[in-house]
C-alpha positions as CSV (number, residue, x, y, z in Angstrom):
1,M,-124.9,74.5,161.8
2,S,-123.0,76.2,163.8
3,K,-120.1,74.7,165.3
4,N,-120.9,75.4,168.8
5,N,-124.3,72.8,167.9
6,D,-121.7,70.3,166.6
7,I,-121.2,67.0,168.2
8,T,-117.4,67.4,166.6
9,F,-116.6,70.6,168.5
10,T,-113.7,70.3,170.6
11,R,-112.5,72.7,173.8
12,P,-110.5,75.4,173.0
13,E,-107.5,74.0,175.7
14,F,-107.9,70.7,173.8
15,D,-106.8,72.1,170.3
16,A,-104.1,74.1,172.0
17,A,-102.3,70.3,173.5
18,L,-103.2,68.5,170.9
19,S,-99.9,69.4,168.6
20,T,-97.9,68.8,172.3
21,W,-99.7,65.5,173.0
22,G,-98.7,64.4,169.3
23,K,-94.9,66.1,170.0
24,N,-94.9,63.7,173.3
25,R,-96.3,60.5,171.3
26,D,-93.7,60.7,168.8
27,V,-90.4,61.3,170.7
28,C,-91.7,58.5,173.3
29,S,-92.3,55.8,170.7
30,G,-89.1,56.1,169.7
31,P,-86.5,57.1,166.2
32,D,-89.2,55.7,163.8
33,A,-92.0,57.7,164.9
34,V,-89.8,61.1,165.4
35,K,-88.2,60.3,161.4
36,A,-91.9,59.3,160.0
37,A,-93.0,62.5,161.3
38,G,-90.1,64.2,159.0
39,H,-89.1,68.0,159.5
40,L,-92.6,68.3,162.0
41,H,-89.5,68.2,164.4
42,L,-86.6,69.2,162.5
43,P,-86.3,72.2,161.0
44,R,-85.8,73.0,157.1
45,L,-82.8,74.3,155.7
46,N,-83.4,77.4,153.8
47,P,-87.2,76.9,153.9
48,S,-88.1,79.3,151.2
49,D,-85.6,77.8,149.1
50,T,-88.4,75.3,147.3
51,S,-85.7,74.1,144.3
52,E,-85.0,70.5,144.0
53,A,-81.5,70.5,145.1
54,N,-82.6,71.9,148.6
55,N,-85.1,69.6,148.9
56,Q,-82.8,66.9,148.3
57,R,-80.2,68.9,151.0
58,N,-82.7,68.4,153.4
59,E,-83.3,64.5,152.9
60,S,-80.1,64.2,153.5
61,Y,-79.9,66.7,156.5
62,L,-82.7,64.4,157.8
63,A,-81.5,60.7,157.1
64,R,-78.0,61.6,158.8
65,A,-80.0,63.1,161.6
66,V,-79.5,60.4,164.9
67,F,-82.1,60.4,167.3
68,Y,-81.3,59.1,170.9
69,A,-84.7,57.2,172.5
70,I,-83.5,59.1,175.8
71,A,-87.3,59.9,176.8
72,A,-88.7,56.7,175.6
73,N,-86.0,54.2,177.6
74,T,-86.2,56.5,180.6
75,K,-90.5,56.1,180.3
76,Q,-90.2,52.4,180.3
77,G,-87.6,52.6,183.0
78,L,-90.2,54.1,185.0
79,Q,-93.0,51.7,184.1
80,G,-90.7,49.0,185.3
81,M,-90.2,50.9,188.5
82,A,-94.0,51.1,189.1
83,F,-95.0,47.3,187.8
84,R,-92.0,45.6,189.4
85,R,-94.6,44.3,191.7
86,D,-98.2,43.2,190.8
87,P,-100.9,45.8,191.4
88,T,-103.2,44.5,194.0
89,L,-106.9,44.4,193.5
90,E,-109.2,44.0,196.6
91,L,-112.4,42.8,195.8
92,P,-115.6,41.9,198.0
93,E,-116.0,38.1,199.3
94,N,-117.7,37.0,196.1
95,N,-116.3,36.1,192.2
96,K,-118.7,38.2,190.2
97,M,-115.6,40.9,189.6
98,E,-112.7,38.5,189.2
99,Y,-112.9,38.7,185.2
100,L,-111.9,42.3,186.0
101,K,-108.2,40.2,186.3
102,T,-108.1,38.7,182.8
103,N,-110.6,40.5,181.1
104,A,-111.6,44.2,181.9
105,D,-112.7,45.6,178.4
106,G,-114.2,42.6,177.3
107,A,-111.6,42.4,174.6
108,G,-109.3,40.5,176.7
109,T,-107.0,43.3,178.3
110,S,-106.6,42.4,182.2
111,I,-107.0,45.2,184.8
112,Y,-103.3,44.9,185.0
113,Q,-102.2,45.6,181.2
114,Q,-105.1,48.3,180.9
115,S,-103.5,50.3,184.0
116,Q,-100.0,50.0,182.8
117,Q,-101.0,51.2,179.2
118,S,-103.1,54.4,181.4
119,L,-100.0,55.1,183.5
120,E,-97.6,55.2,180.4
121,S,-100.2,57.8,178.9
122,V,-100.2,60.1,181.6
123,L,-96.3,59.5,181.8
124,E,-96.3,60.7,178.1
125,V,-99.3,63.6,177.9
126,G,-100.4,63.6,181.6
127,R,-103.8,62.9,180.8
128,D,-106.0,59.6,179.9
129,G,-110.0,58.6,181.0
130,L,-111.9,55.7,181.8
131,Y,-115.5,55.0,181.2
132,V,-117.3,52.1,182.8
133,D,-120.1,49.9,180.6
134,Y,-122.3,47.4,180.7
135,A,-122.1,44.8,178.5
136,K,-125.4,42.5,178.7
137,E,-123.9,39.7,176.4
138,G,-121.8,38.8,179.2
139,N,-123.9,40.3,182.3
140,Q,-120.5,41.9,183.0
141,A,-119.3,45.5,183.3
142,I,-116.4,47.0,181.4
143,I,-113.7,49.5,181.9
144,L,-113.0,51.1,178.4
145,R,-109.9,53.1,178.3
146,Y,-109.5,56.5,176.2
147,L,-106.6,58.3,175.0
148,A,-106.4,62.1,175.6
149,E,-106.6,62.8,171.9
150,N,-110.1,60.7,172.2
151,I,-111.4,62.7,175.0
152,I,-112.6,66.3,172.9
153,N,-115.2,68.1,174.5
154,W,-116.4,68.0,178.5
155,R,-118.4,70.2,180.9
156,T,-118.9,70.5,184.6
157,K,-121.3,71.9,186.4
158,R,-121.2,73.0,190.2
159,I,-124.1,70.3,192.0
160,N,-124.6,70.2,195.6
161,G,-121.4,72.0,196.5
162,R,-119.1,69.9,194.2
163,N,-118.2,70.3,190.4
164,K,-119.7,67.0,188.7
165,L,-119.4,66.0,185.1
166,I,-122.4,67.0,183.1
167,L,-121.1,66.5,179.3
168,V,-118.1,64.1,177.6
169,V,-118.0,63.8,173.9
170,L,-115.6,60.9,173.1
171,R,-114.3,59.9,169.5
172,E,-114.0,56.4,168.5
173,C,-112.6,54.6,165.5
174,V,-114.4,51.8,164.6
175,E,-113.9,48.9,161.9
176,E,-116.5,48.2,158.9
177,E,-116.1,45.3,156.6
178,D,-115.2,46.8,153.1
179,G,-114.9,43.8,150.9
180,Y,-112.1,41.5,152.2
181,G,-110.7,44.2,153.9
182,F,-112.0,47.3,156.3
183,K,-112.2,51.1,156.8
184,D,-112.1,52.7,159.5
185,V,-114.9,54.9,160.9
186,I,-115.1,57.8,162.9
187,Q,-118.1,57.9,165.7
188,Y,-118.6,60.0,168.2
189,R,-120.3,59.1,171.7
190,E,-122.1,61.4,173.8
191,L,-122.4,60.9,177.6
192,R,-124.3,63.5,179.2
193,M,-126.5,64.2,182.2
194,E,-130.1,64.9,181.0
195,D,-132.7,65.7,183.6
196,H,-130.7,64.3,186.1
197,R,-130.4,61.0,184.7
198,F,-127.1,59.8,182.7
199,M,-128.0,59.1,178.9
200,V,-125.7,57.8,176.2
201,R,-126.1,58.9,172.2
202,V,-123.7,57.9,169.8
203,W,-123.2,59.9,166.4
204,R,-122.1,58.3,163.0
205,P,-121.4,59.8,159.8
206,T,-123.5,60.2,156.8
207,G,-122.9,61.5,153.0
208,E,-119.3,61.8,151.8
209,G,-116.6,64.6,151.7
210,K,-118.0,68.4,152.7
211,A,-121.5,67.0,152.4
212,Q,-120.8,64.6,155.4
213,K,-122.6,65.2,158.9
214,Y,-123.0,63.3,162.0
215,V,-126.2,61.8,162.8
216,A,-127.3,60.9,166.4
217,G,-128.8,57.2,167.3
218,E,-131.8,56.7,169.4
219,P,-130.6,57.8,173.3
220,Y,-130.6,55.3,176.1
221,Y,-130.3,55.2,179.4
222,P,-128.0,52.7,181.4
223,K,-128.9,52.2,185.1
224,P,-127.1,50.7,187.8
225,F,-128.8,47.2,189.1
226,G,-131.6,48.0,191.4
227,A,-131.7,51.9,190.7
228,E,-133.5,53.7,188.0
229,H,-130.7,56.0,186.2
230,W,-127.1,57.1,186.9
231,D,-126.8,59.9,189.2
232,E,-123.3,60.9,187.8
233,I,-121.7,59.9,184.2
234,P,-119.3,56.5,184.9
235,F,-116.4,58.7,183.7
236,I,-113.1,59.7,185.2
237,F,-110.3,61.4,183.8
238,I,-106.5,60.5,184.8
239,G,-104.5,63.2,185.2
240,A,-100.2,64.0,186.2
241,Q,-101.6,66.0,188.9
242,D,-105.1,65.2,190.0
243,N,-108.0,63.8,188.4
244,N,-109.9,66.6,187.7
245,P,-110.8,67.5,183.7
246,D,-108.1,69.9,183.8
247,I,-105.3,69.5,181.2
248,D,-102.0,68.7,183.2
249,R,-98.7,69.2,181.8
250,A,-96.8,65.6,181.2
251,P,-94.4,64.7,183.7
252,L,-91.9,64.0,180.9
253,E,-92.1,66.9,178.8
254,A,-89.0,68.7,179.9
255,L,-87.1,66.0,179.3
256,I,-88.9,65.4,175.8
257,S,-88.0,69.0,174.7
258,I,-84.4,68.4,175.6
259,N,-84.3,65.2,173.8
260,L,-85.9,67.4,170.9
261,G,-83.2,69.7,171.0
262,H,-80.5,67.1,171.4
263,Y,-81.7,65.2,168.2
264,R,-81.6,68.6,166.3
265,N,-77.9,69.5,167.6
266,S,-77.3,65.8,166.4
267,A,-78.8,66.9,162.5
268,D,-76.1,70.2,162.6
269,Y,-73.5,67.8,164.4
270,E,-73.8,65.0,161.5
271,D,-74.2,67.6,158.9
272,S,-71.1,69.2,159.8
273,V,-69.3,65.9,160.0
274,H,-70.7,65.0,156.4
275,F,-69.2,68.4,155.0
276,C,-66.0,68.8,157.1
277,G,-65.0,65.1,156.0
278,Q,-65.2,65.8,152.5
279,I,-61.8,65.8,151.3
280,Q,-61.7,69.2,148.5
281,P,-58.5,68.4,146.0
282,W,-56.6,71.3,144.6
283,I,-54.3,72.1,142.0
284,S,-52.2,75.5,141.5
285,G,-49.9,76.7,138.7
286,L,-51.8,75.5,135.8
287,S,-52.0,77.1,132.4
288,E,-55.0,77.7,130.7
289,E,-54.3,75.0,128.0
290,W,-53.5,72.7,130.9
291,R,-56.3,73.4,132.9
292,D,-58.6,72.8,129.4
293,W,-56.8,69.9,129.0
294,L,-57.6,68.2,132.9
295,E,-61.2,69.7,132.3
296,E,-61.6,67.6,128.8
297,K,-59.4,64.4,129.6
298,G,-60.5,64.0,133.7
299,V,-58.5,63.7,136.7
300,K,-57.9,60.1,138.2
301,F,-56.9,59.8,141.9
302,G,-55.1,57.3,143.6
303,S,-51.8,55.6,144.2
304,R,-52.0,53.9,140.8
305,N,-53.0,57.3,138.9
306,P,-50.2,59.7,138.5
307,M,-51.2,63.3,138.6
308,L,-49.4,65.1,135.6
309,L,-48.6,68.8,136.3
310,P,-46.7,71.3,134.6
311,P,-43.3,72.8,136.0
312,K,-43.9,74.4,139.3
313,G,-47.5,72.9,139.5
314,A,-48.4,71.5,142.8
315,M,-51.7,69.7,144.2
316,G,-52.8,68.8,147.6
317,M,-55.8,68.2,149.6
318,A,-57.8,70.3,152.0
319,Q,-60.0,69.7,154.9
320,G,-62.2,71.9,156.6
321,Q,-61.5,72.4,160.4
322,P,-63.8,70.1,162.7
323,N,-67.2,72.4,164.2
324,M,-67.7,71.3,167.5
325,I,-70.3,73.2,168.4
326,A,-72.8,71.5,167.9
327,K,-71.2,68.4,169.9
328,E,-70.6,70.7,172.7
329,A,-74.5,71.3,172.7
330,M,-75.2,67.8,172.5
331,D,-73.1,67.2,175.5
332,D,-74.4,69.7,177.5
333,K,-78.0,68.8,176.6
334,K,-76.8,64.8,177.7
335,A,-76.0,66.5,181.0
336,Y,-78.7,68.3,181.7
337,M,-81.3,65.1,180.5
338,I,-79.3,62.9,183.0
339,A,-80.0,65.7,185.9
340,L,-83.6,65.0,184.9
341,G,-84.0,61.7,185.5
342,A,-82.5,60.1,182.1
343,R,-80.7,57.7,184.1
344,L,-80.3,55.0,181.6
345,I,-78.3,57.2,179.0
346,E,-75.2,56.0,180.6
347,Q,-74.1,53.7,183.6
348,N,-73.0,55.3,186.8
349,G,-70.5,52.6,188.5
350,A,-70.0,55.1,191.5
351,V,-70.8,53.2,194.8
352,K,-73.1,54.5,196.8
353,T,-74.2,54.1,200.4
354,A,-78.1,53.0,201.2
355,T,-79.0,56.4,202.4
356,Q,-77.7,58.4,199.1
357,A,-79.5,55.8,197.2
358,S,-82.8,56.0,199.2
359,G,-82.4,59.9,198.6
360,E,-82.2,59.7,195.2
361,Q,-84.9,57.5,194.9
362,A,-87.3,59.8,197.1
363,S,-86.0,62.9,194.9
364,G,-86.4,60.8,191.2
365,T,-89.5,59.2,191.8
366,S,-92.3,61.7,193.5
367,I,-93.8,62.5,190.6
368,L,-94.1,59.0,189.5
369,G,-95.6,58.0,192.9
370,I,-98.1,60.9,192.2
371,C,-98.9,59.5,188.8
372,C,-99.4,56.0,190.4
373,S,-101.5,57.2,193.1
374,N,-103.7,58.7,190.5
375,V,-104.1,55.7,188.1
376,S,-104.9,53.9,191.2
377,E,-107.5,56.1,192.3
378,A,-109.1,56.2,189.3
379,Y,-109.5,52.3,188.9
380,T,-110.2,52.2,192.1
381,V,-113.3,54.5,191.4
382,A,-114.5,52.6,187.9
383,V,-114.3,49.1,189.7
384,M,-116.7,50.4,192.4
385,W,-118.6,51.6,189.3
386,C,-118.6,48.2,187.9
387,A,-120.2,46.7,191.6
388,R,-122.9,48.8,190.9
389,Y,-123.8,47.4,187.6
390,L,-123.6,44.0,189.0
391,G,-125.7,45.2,192.3
392,I,-122.8,44.1,194.5
393,K,-123.0,46.9,197.9
394,E,-119.7,46.1,199.6
395,L,-118.0,49.2,197.8
396,D,-115.9,50.0,200.9
397,A,-114.0,46.3,200.0
398,I,-112.7,47.7,196.7
399,N,-109.1,48.8,196.1
400,Y,-106.8,48.9,193.4
401,A,-103.4,50.0,194.3
402,I,-100.2,50.0,191.9
403,T,-96.9,50.1,194.6
404,K,-95.3,53.0,195.2
405,E,-92.4,51.3,196.4
406,F,-90.5,51.4,193.3
407,L,-87.0,49.8,194.7
408,P,-86.7,47.0,196.8
409,K,-85.7,47.7,200.2
410,G,-82.8,46.5,201.6
411,A,-83.2,43.9,204.3
412,D,-81.6,45.4,207.8
413,A,-80.7,42.4,209.9
414,N,-81.0,44.7,213.0
415,V,-84.6,45.9,211.5
416,I,-85.7,42.6,211.1
417,N,-84.8,41.0,214.7
418,A,-86.9,44.0,216.3
419,I,-90.0,43.6,214.3
420,V,-89.7,39.6,215.4
421,A,-89.0,40.5,218.8
422,A,-92.1,42.8,219.0
423,W,-93.9,40.5,217.7
424,Q,-92.7,37.6,220.0
425,S,-93.5,39.9,223.2
426,G,-96.8,40.5,221.9
427,A,-96.2,44.5,221.4
428,V,-97.2,44.1,217.9
429,P,-99.8,41.9,216.2
430,T,-98.9,39.0,213.8
431,L,-100.6,40.6,210.9
432,D,-98.8,43.8,211.4
433,M,-95.5,41.3,211.6
434,I,-96.2,39.9,208.6
435,R,-96.7,43.2,206.6
436,S,-93.9,44.4,207.5
437,L,-91.9,41.5,206.5
438,Q,-93.7,42.1,203.2
439,K,-92.6,45.7,202.6
440,M,-89.1,44.6,203.1
441,D,-89.4,41.8,200.5
442,I,-88.8,38.9,203.1
443,I,-92.0,37.7,202.5
444,D,-93.8,37.6,199.4
445,P,-96.0,41.1,199.0
446,A,-98.6,39.9,196.7
447,A,-99.1,37.0,199.1
448,D,-102.5,37.2,201.2
449,P,-101.3,38.0,204.9
450,A,-104.4,36.0,206.6
451,A,-103.0,32.8,204.2
452,I,-99.3,33.4,205.7
453,L,-100.8,33.5,209.2
454,D,-103.2,30.5,208.5
455,I,-99.8,28.4,207.1
456,L,-97.6,29.7,210.4
457,N,-100.4,28.6,212.8
458,T,-100.6,25.1,211.3
459,Q,-97.1,24.1,210.0
460,G,-95.9,24.1,213.7
461,P,-92.1,24.6,215.1
462,N,-89.5,24.1,212.5
463,F,-86.4,25.6,214.1
464,L,-83.8,22.4,214.2
465,G,-85.7,20.1,212.2
466,D,-87.8,17.1,213.3
467,S,-89.1,17.3,217.3
468,N,-87.7,13.5,217.9
469,E,-84.4,14.2,216.3
470,N,-83.8,17.3,218.8
471,D,-85.2,14.9,221.8
472,E,-82.1,12.5,221.0
473,R,-79.5,15.0,220.3
474,A,-80.7,16.5,223.9
475,A,-80.4,12.4,225.3
């Protein structure tokens, strides 16, 4: 069978990006993953020398290297900034999709947790994917997330003036019972537009070894509630630049490359420290007889082991001069990583004005803001597809949003007074006043403005205490 007719066919750009994605995943996972990859991320010393001695030296070279989890810490910091507030999920006024808040994928993962995982993947490799399916058992539409490495093939076509997906092939790993244990089986899910109808087909392996091939199961045609078929594939890519099928560069890619360079410098530095730190004893003035005698009897060092030497003999210790070139290269990369946004590598105790902090936030989080917008847009579309499966028509009421206010805003008393004065004069509606105070963290940002307004309307005045007490004080 031609490779082009094989369901396992992968697009050339996918193949080109796969090794980079693997490198990024390892670096963003931390030291254990990088060390487990062995010399994949650390060059071998004398690679043409396959002797046991050189193999042992390379193992020691790898073991002594220190990997600093700079990219991983930066990624976690960016995620923490994006999710310092819970994302907002706006749904139509019914409870048919409330389950998404606690179980979006049918396996117990909430939409909030799933979107965190998607943002993490976008930061690491610049790509993720969402597929919306229907689970008949619970009468629920579910959102399934796919890593970039499992979206192996796709194709688009210009239809009615816009590019539409007409094919997506997803790699899936499923567990099958194997006695008391289990085995992982790779299968492929084909999402295809066929005669303007959305069709799904699952390909399962048959045979073993070289004789193994994949056979397609019976196709089925999912359809939204009240419709004959889907006129699109309910799958959406999430990218670092936009949500089209093109592969984007990872936002952390530059930092990851410098982090690996820092790791290699660290390996050279630690190897140099080990080599230069070993003291080499030397002895001069020996005759051949004395040399042979010392070689036969051996030499002991220490304060309680006198060294017997012939007349005019001498003994001393030699130590290599420290090699600071690798250390200087590490320091240079450290400074560059700080400039790239790895602020967690060191604590900066400098006092900054609010204007300076705000300016640094704007420049440092603009890429993060784009990623959050892309994830928010993708999940909004996915929830709309869920609504179509369930027969919910109020699609305009659906919205999912991750906050782009990554740092708390300082509460300026003058600004608060101006907002309240404008509200009291009738220049600003009450709901706008509430939303403004929510943005400044004066009022809980997650609270419903309408609910807050209802509380304000029912609690009555409460400025100086109970009104009767105020009357008594006035008298």
